[in-house]
N, C-alpha and C positions, 0 to 999 in steps of 0.2 A: 401625445405619443412620443415616446423616447426609443431609440435603438442605439446600438453601438457594437463593439468588438472588445475582447479581452483574452489574454493568455494566462493560464494558471497551472500550477502543479497540483493535481488532484490527490496523489497519495504516492506512497512508496516507502521502502525501507531497504536496509542492507546491513550485513554484518561481515567482520573479517576476522580470521583465526590464523595464527602463524604456523608455519610448516612443522614446528616442533611441539604443537598442542595436541591434545588427544583426538581433536576433530580431524586431523590429518591421517589418523589411523596408520601412522608409520610410513606414509607414502613419500614423505619428504618434500611435499608441495603444500602451499597455502590453500585455505578453504575460504570460500566467500560467497556471498550473494548480493545483488544490487537490483532491485525492482523499482521502477518508476512508472508513474501514470500521469499523463498531462492531457490538456484540452484547451482548444480555441473555442470560445463561446460567441455566439452571435444572439444577444438578448433583445427582446422587444417588449415594452411596458406600455400599457394603455390606461389612462386615468379615466374611468367610467364616469365618475362624478367627484366632487370635492372630498368625499369621504372613502371611496373605492378605487383601488388600483389592481390590475391584474397584469401578469407577465409570463413569459415563456423564453426558453433559450433552446437553440439547436447547438449542440457540441460536437466539434470534430476531435476525436480522441486518438491518442497513441500510447502504446505501452512498450516497454523494453525490459529485458532480464538478462543478467550475467549469472551464472552459477558455476562454482567449482566444489563439488561435493565428493567426500570420500566415505566409504562404508565397508563393513565386512561383507564378504560373499553372502553370508546368511542373511544380513540385513537387506543387501541389494536384491537377493532372491525373494525376499518377502514382499518386495515392491513390484516384482514382475507380474504383469497380468496377461502377458501373451507375447508371441513372437512368430515371425515368419522367415523363410529363406534360410541361407546358410548360417547367418548370425543367430536368429532365433533358435535354429536346431542345435548350434553349438552351446548356447546358454542353457538351453533345456536339457541338453545331454551332460551337463555339469562341467562345461569348460573352465569355470572359475573355482571349482570346489577346492583345489589346492592352494588357492590364493589366500594371502592374509590381508589384502586390501583391494578395493576396485574403486575406480573413480568415473564420474561424468563430468565433463568439463566443456563449457562455452563461456567465452568472455571476450571483451575488446577492451580498448585502452581509452574509450570516450566515457567521460563521467556524466554526460547528458544523455546517453543512449545505452542500450544493451546489445549483445550479440544476437539475441533472439528478439524480433521486432514485429509489431502488429499496428494496425490502424483500424478505426471503426467510428461509431457514432453514439451519441447519447442525447438526452433531452431533459429539460425541467420545466415545471409550471407551477404557478402559485399566484397569491394575491394578498393584499392587505385591506383592513377595514378600520377606519377611523371611528371608534366607538364614541369617543367624546373628545374634547379639546386636549385631554391629558392621556387618554389610553388608545393605543393602536393594537390590533390583533392581527396575526398573519398565519398563513400556512403554506406548505410548499411540498412537491413530490418530485424526486428524481428517479427516473426509469432506471432499471437495470441496463448496463452498458450493452452495446452490440459490437464487441471487439472481434476482429479475426483471430485465428490461431497464431500465437507468436512463433516465428520460425527464424533459424539461423540460415546462413548460406549452405550450399549442398555439402561442404566438407570441412566447415570451420568448428564443428564440435568433435568431441572425441571420447571413447570409452577406453580405459586402460585398467590393467591389473597386473599382478605379479604372481602367476601360477608357479614360477620357478622358485619362489621363496626369497628372492633377493629383493633389495629395496628398488632396483631398477625395473620398470614395467616390461614384461615379456609378451603380454597381450595388449596390443594396441590396434584400434580401428577408428578411422575417422568417418564422419558423416553429418547428418543434419538432425538437430533436435527440434521437435515440435511441441510447443506447450499448448495443450488442447483445452479450448473453451475456458480460457481465464477471463473472468468478467468482474466489474466493480458492482456492488450490490444497489439495490433499490433503497431509497431513503425517504420516509415520510416525516416531516417536521411541522410542529405548531409552536406558536410563541406569541410574546406580546411585549410592549413596552409601556411604562407608566411614568409620565412626568410628574413626579410627586411635588416638586417645587420647581421654580424657574430655573434653578441651578442645580437640580438632582434628578437623574433618570435612572429607573430600575428596569431591567429586561430579564426575560426567562424564556427558554427554548427547550422543547422535549423533542428528541429524535428517536425514531425507531429504524434501526439499519438491518436490512434483510441478509445477514451473512449466511445463514443456513442454506440459502438456495445456490449460493455461488462458491461456497467453501466446503462442499462435501469431500472433495478430494483434489489433490493437485497432481494433474495427468500429464505425462510426457511421452513421446515416442522418439526413438533413435533409429533413423534410417541410415543404413551402412552404405558408404560410398566405396568401401573397399571389399569387404566379404560378401555384401548383398544381403537383402532381407532387412528386418526391423525387429526391435524389442520395444514393448510398451511397459511403462512404469506408472505407478500411482502411489502417492504418499497420502495416507488417510489424514484428513482435516477435521470434519464433523464440527465446524464452528457452530455456534448458537447465534440466534439474532440478539441484537445488543439494543439496549435503552440507555440514551445519553441524556442527562439533565445539565444544562448550562445555565448559570446565573451571573448577572453582571450589573455593575453600577457606573455611572459617569457623574462626576461632581465638577461643576464649572467654578473654579476658584476665582477667576476674574475674568475679564473680556478676552484674555489671550490664552490663559492656561486652563486645561480641562484634565482632571485626574481620573483614572479608571481602574476597576478591579474586576476580576472575574473568577469563577470557580467551575470546574468541569467534573462531573460525577458520573462514572459509568461501571458497568460490570465487565468482566473479562469474557469475551466470546469463545476462547480457545479451551478446550478441555485439557487439564494439566497433563494427562497421560500422552497426549499427542503433541504437545509443544515441541517443536524442532529448533535447536539452537541457531540454525540458519535463519530462521523466520520468528524471532521472539517477539511477537507483537502482543506483549502482556500488560503494558502500561494501561492503567485505569483512570486515574484521576490527575487533574493538574490544577494549578493555580496561576493567575496571570495579574501582573501589575503594569500599569503603563500611563502615559500622559500624551496629550496633544498640545502643541504650542502654535498658536496663530500669529506668526510674526508679523504678517501685514495682510491686506486684503487679498494678495495673490500667493503668498507663501506660507506653508505650514510644515511643522515637524511633528511626526508621531513616533512613539517608541513603546515596546512592549517586553517584558520579561516573563517567560513561562517556565514553571518548575513543576515536572512530574516526578513525584517520589518513587524511589525504586520498588518495584514489585518483584517478589521472589516466588517461583513455582518450581516444583520437581516433577520432571517428565516421567513417562512410563519406563525409561531406561535408567532412572535414578540419577539424572543430570540435574542439579540445581542451576536455575537461570535467574539472574538478577538484572533487571532493566530499568533505568530511570533516564531522565532527559531534562537538560537545561537549554532553552532556546532564547536568543535575543534577536528582535526584529526592529529595524529602523526604516522609517519611510519619509521621504521628502516630497511634498506636492507643490506644484506651481500651476496656477490657473492663469490662462491667457485671456 
């Protein structure tokens, strides 16, 4: 039996657009998003026999979100799903009809958390079977997360607009933003490894990611601390479930150096018409090269370079979004 503890970044993304870009809608303020999801896991693994191992983890999770979003009153109005009290009545009566821009703002200065925060739980379980001396198969399932709604403090968010036609906001209301039922999806994975030769291993994994259940719409509610009442918004998402194929190899060049390569192939879960430049999660495929160097019995260095080619999509509003990534990872390990 083996148990432990670990802390990991599970996911997230963010974008930033300057105050003079079209995304600012003439408001003179920058537009940005910053989403992060992390977890502390407590894993437990049990070796049933020399060929079978099973395991599970309990995950303490947290999420954070910053967002500064600008829109035309028509765009903002299309996202409104309801309202209450004085604020809801004012929006419903057309308080922003004469505006040229409107904004939702909630952000902090911390790069490791967002102004809207939540905590919750998750879990995973799975196992491996050693089919032969050279082949091992495995499977795992990660449950959909159980995160609370993300919330800002009572008056740290704001809604602003310029009904007077000037660049300066003449409609200003402070309050709380609640991001309703944001969850990470369930993931089913199966895979295997094949030790082709003593110095060559091949691996493959297939994952099915349940985006459709958790990304139907991005829902928020603004509770006014000034005017009173609330307004609810929803950005349609309608993501599809995603299948991801991962292939890799490790070649042991000598007793100290291992060379690695990987390929990740996936479809895009986001309908082109609904891609939002604030959340352009459109990257599909990537390739990875890396190495591991065992300097001594206790010290090792590992490195990996990941390149995701740019993917271009055109949204329903005619905006073309190009998104690619290059990532470098270095890891030093010391065993006591």
